[in-house]
C-alpha positions as CSV (number, residue, x, y, z in Angstrom):
1,X,0.0,0.0,0.0
2,X,1.1,3.5,-0.7
3,X,2.1,5.8,2.2
4,X,0.2,8.7,0.6
5,X,-3.4,9.1,1.6
6,X,-5.5,10.5,-1.2
7,X,-8.9,12.0,-0.7
8,X,-11.9,10.6,-2.5
9,X,-12.0,13.8,-4.6
10,X,-8.3,13.4,-5.6
11,X,-9.0,9.7,-6.5
12,X,-12.0,10.7,-8.6
13,X,-9.9,13.4,-10.4
14,X,-7.2,10.9,-11.2
15,X,-9.7,8.4,-12.5
16,X,-11.4,11.0,-14.6
17,X,-8.2,12.5,-16.0
18,X,-8.1,11.9,-19.8
19,X,-5.6,9.1,-20.6
20,X,-4.7,8.9,-24.3
21,X,-3.9,5.4,-25.7
22,X,-2.5,4.9,-29.2
23,X,-4.6,2.7,-31.5
24,X,-2.0,0.0,-31.4
25,X,-1.4,0.0,-27.6
26,X,-2.1,-3.7,-27.3
27,X,0.5,-4.7,-29.9
28,X,3.1,-2.2,-28.7
29,X,3.0,-3.6,-25.1
30,X,3.4,-7.3,-25.6
31,X,2.1,-9.5,-22.8
32,X,4.5,-11.5,-20.7
33,X,3.6,-15.1,-20.0
34,X,4.6,-17.2,-17.0
35,X,3.3,-20.4,-15.6
36,X,0.3,-18.9,-13.9
37,X,-0.7,-15.8,-15.8
38,X,-0.4,-13.5,-18.8
39,X,0.5,-10.0,-17.9
40,X,0.4,-6.9,-20.0
41,X,1.7,-3.6,-18.5
42,X,1.1,-0.3,-20.2
43,X,2.3,3.1,-19.0
44,X,0.2,6.1,-19.9
45,X,0.8,9.8,-19.4
46,X,-2.5,11.6,-18.7
47,X,-3.5,15.0,-19.9
48,X,-2.4,16.5,-16.6
49,X,1.0,14.8,-17.0
50,X,0.2,12.2,-14.3
51,X,1.7,8.8,-15.0
52,X,-0.7,5.8,-14.9
53,X,0.0,2.1,-15.1
54,X,-2.5,-0.2,-16.6
55,X,-1.8,-3.8,-15.5
56,X,-3.8,-6.5,-17.2
57,X,-3.6,-10.1,-15.8
58,X,-5.3,-13.2,-17.1
59,X,-4.9,-16.9,-16.3
60,X,-4.1,-18.7,-19.6
61,X,-5.9,-21.9,-18.5
62,X,-9.0,-20.3,-16.9
63,X,-9.7,-17.4,-19.3
64,X,-12.3,-15.9,-16.9
65,X,-9.8,-15.6,-14.1
66,X,-8.5,-12.1,-14.5
67,X,-7.6,-8.9,-12.8
68,X,-7.4,-5.5,-14.6
69,X,-5.8,-2.7,-12.6
70,X,-5.4,1.1,-13.1
71,X,-2.7,2.5,-10.8
72,X,-1.3,6.0,-10.4
73,X,2.5,6.4,-10.1
74,X,3.2,8.7,-7.3
75,X,5.7,11.4,-8.5
76,X,7.7,11.7,-5.3
77,X,8.2,8.0,-4.5
78,X,7.4,6.1,-7.7
79,X,5.1,3.8,-5.7
80,X,1.9,2.7,-7.3
81,X,-1.4,3.7,-5.9
82,X,-4.2,1.4,-7.1
83,X,-7.2,3.5,-8.2
84,X,-9.5,0.8,-9.8
85,X,-9.4,-2.9,-10.2
86,X,-11.8,-5.0,-12.3
87,X,-11.9,-8.6,-10.9
88,X,-13.2,-11.9,-12.2
89,X,-15.8,-14.0,-10.5
90,X,-14.7,-14.7,-6.9
91,X,-15.6,-14.1,-3.3
92,X,-14.9,-10.7,-1.8
93,X,-15.4,-9.2,1.6
94,X,-15.6,-5.4,2.3
95,X,-13.8,-5.4,5.7
96,X,-15.3,-2.1,7.1
97,X,-18.9,-2.9,6.1
98,X,-18.4,-6.6,7.0
99,X,-20.3,-7.6,3.8
100,X,-19.3,-10.5,1.6
101,X,-20.4,-11.4,-1.9
102,X,-19.4,-13.7,-4.8
103,X,-19.3,-12.5,-8.3
104,X,-17.6,-10.2,-10.8
105,X,-16.7,-6.9,-9.1
106,X,-15.0,-3.6,-9.3
107,X,-12.6,-2.3,-6.6
108,X,-12.1,1.4,-6.1
109,X,-9.6,3.2,-3.8
110,X,-11.3,5.2,-1.0
111,X,-9.9,7.6,1.6
112,X,-11.9,5.6,4.2
113,X,-10.2,2.3,3.4
114,X,-6.7,4.0,3.4
115,X,-7.4,5.5,6.8
116,X,-8.6,2.2,8.1
117,X,-5.1,0.8,7.5
118,X,-5.8,-2.1,5.2
119,X,-3.0,-3.4,3.0
120,X,-4.7,-2.2,-0.2
121,X,-6.1,1.3,-0.9
122,X,-8.6,-0.3,-3.3
123,X,-9.9,-2.9,-0.9
124,X,-13.5,-1.7,-1.2
125,X,-15.5,-3.4,-4.0
126,X,-18.9,-3.5,-5.5
127,X,-20.5,-6.3,-7.5
128,X,-21.3,-5.6,-11.1
129,X,-23.2,-7.2,-14.0
130,X,-21.5,-5.0,-16.5
131,X,-19.0,-7.6,-17.5
132,X,-18.6,-11.4,-17.3
133,X,-15.3,-11.9,-19.2
134,X,-11.9,-10.3,-19.7
135,X,-12.7,-8.3,-22.9
136,X,-15.9,-6.7,-21.5
137,X,-14.1,-5.9,-18.2
138,X,-11.4,-4.2,-20.2
139,X,-14.0,-2.2,-22.1
140,X,-15.6,-1.1,-18.8
141,X,-12.2,0.0,-17.4
142,X,-11.3,2.0,-20.5
143,X,-14.7,3.7,-20.4
144,X,-14.9,4.2,-16.6
145,X,-11.3,5.5,-16.3
146,X,-11.5,8.0,-19.2
147,X,-9.0,6.3,-21.6
148,X,-9.1,7.8,-25.1
149,X,-8.2,5.2,-27.7
150,X,-6.9,6.7,-30.9
151,X,-8.4,5.5,-34.2
152,X,-6.1,3.6,-36.5
153,X,-5.2,6.2,-39.2
154,X,-5.2,3.5,-41.9
155,X,-8.8,2.6,-41.2
156,X,-9.9,6.2,-41.1
157,X,-8.7,6.6,-44.7
158,X,-11.7,4.5,-45.7
159,X,-14.3,6.6,-43.8
160,X,-17.4,5.2,-42.2
161,X,-18.2,2.9,-45.1
162,X,-15.1,0.8,-44.7
163,X,-15.4,-2.4,-46.8
164,X,-18.4,-1.2,-48.8
165,X,-18.8,0.5,-52.2
């Protein structure tokens, strides 16, 4: 966990900061595969010059076992502050509220959980029905965290009617 405590407002501002991604970001940042997971790490500089790390992990055997994380790189320490995390179907307990659930869920960093002293600033989570697989979770993360994916300039040459006469 980061030593810095960010307020809920600061967390929200970082999440909402526009984060440009080149159209070929997935090809430029080749995944690394080990025995347990495939990991793709992408560094993005936001519009306010904040540095963000997008870490995408997936189990190669169980495709629906994944964890997609957006972190903020603290400028003074270089430590990562986990802002959002999109998790596969599993059991989770929100420690402060003492509520447990099982399902796909989204973690969000909160000031309250940081002050509570848990190991992870993004320990609070809410169930979701917005995704049930890796690709849809990635789409949600990109949308929720204000990533702006550039359009492939080769495709835009053909206009909206690509592939038709």
